[in-house]
N, C-alpha and C positions, 0 to 999 in steps of 0.2 A: 477451584476452576481454572480452567485451561485459558490463558490470554493469547490473542491473535492480534498483530499490528496491522492492519490495511494498507499497504505501499499502492497507489494509484497517482496518477496525474492530474496535478493542480487546475487543469482544463475541464475532467471528468469527475471532479469534485464530489457531486451531486450523484451521477451514476452509481459511487461508491458507496453510497447509504443504501440502495436498494440489494448490495452485495450484503452488507454490513447487517442487514436484518435476516436474510438468509443462514449467514452466520453463525448470529448470535440464537436463530431458533434450534442451534445444536447443544445449547445448553455453554456456548463457549463465550469469552468477554470480548469485545473487539476494542481497540485502540483507532481511532479513523483521525489521524492527522490533523483533518482540516477540521473536525469538530465535537470530538472527546470531550477537549477542553477549551475555553475561549482564545481564539488566537481573534487580536485586531484587524490585522491585515486580510482575513477573512471574512471578516463583518464587513468588513469598508468592499468588498469586494458582494459579496452578495446583496448588499443594500443597494449598490452601485446598478444593480440589475444590469440584463440586457445580459446575450450568449458569453459564457464563459471562452475566452481563447489563448493562444501560446503566446499572446502577448500579456497576458496578467502578470508576470512576473516584473515588466517595467513596467507595470502600473503600481505595483509595490515598491517597487526601487524610488519612483515619483512620489509617492506618498511617505512612506518612511524612511528612506535613505537607504544606505548599503548596509546598516548596522543590523538592520532585522534580518537580512541572510545569517549572518552569524549567530542571533538568534533563535532562528529556526532551526540551524545544522544542531548544535550544540542540546536544544529540546528535542528534538527527533530523537539523537544518540543515546540520552537518559532515559527516554522512554522505549527505546529498542532495548537497551539492556533488562528492562522489569520484563520483555514477554518472552511467553514462551518460544511462539514462532510468526510467520508472517505470512500473508497473503499479498502478492503481487499481482495488480493488474496490469496487464500490457496490452491496451486497445491499438490498430492498427493506423490511428489517423493523429498521434500526437507526439511529440516530444517527451521525454520521460526520466531523464537523466538524474534526477532524483530518486523515483524509484527504481531504478538498477542499482544504484547506490547503498540503497537500503538494503537490497536483497541480498548482494554481495556482502554487505556487514553482518548480517543475519545468518548466512549460509556458511561462509570461510570463515570471518573472523569470531564468530560467537558459536560457530558450528551449532546453530538451531535450526530447527524445521522450517524450510522454506518451500509454498505453495505456488502456483504461478499461474493463473489463466489468460489465455491471450486470446486476440481473435484470428494470428496470424500464425497457421499451422506449422508451415515451414521453421518455426521457431524450437518446435520440440525437439527439433534434431540440431540445434545451436546446443557446439561444447561448452561454453560458458552457465549458461542458462541451465543446462542439463547439470552440470556440478554443483551449481551453486544451490540448486533444488534438487540434488540426487535421482533425478527423472522425473520430480514431481511436477507435469507438466499439461496442462490440461487446456483445451481448444473447447471444451463445452462445459456450462457452469455447473450440470450435474453431475459429472465425473470428479471437480473438484470440492463439492458438497461430501461425496461418497467418500473421498481421500481423507476428507477431513472428520467424517466421521468413525472411520477407522482410526487415524491418529488418537481422537480421543477416546475412543475405548481401548486402544492398547494401553494410553498411557492414566488409568485408572479414573477415569472423570464421566 
């Protein structure tokens, strides 16, 4: 079974679960960095409740200290190495440095397939995103799902 890393920004982590379910319906294994494995900082934010925000990283830093950032990055890189591809969700209203770094790592460093779903149509012509994803940039969820089906079928899954 092919595996996909679901890269998406922390404040939109709950939206990622909906996309995850649709990808899993294709028979692909999805690693959701916020929920596949227990993460104390995510459990803390979810227990805290309320709306997720761009300040979640500051909340994590105050609660857990700076060393957790090294743990997060090392864990993410370890898991990325084990995946067959990556889906990056790029919303219009949130900063997403981690998502972009994960996509770059997979597409350029690992030379594995990257699929990008964005709410911003002009990003379909962004040179960096285009090269990282080999042109697999979509503004419609159904187009992303169709591309993932083709990839799955081409690779014998």
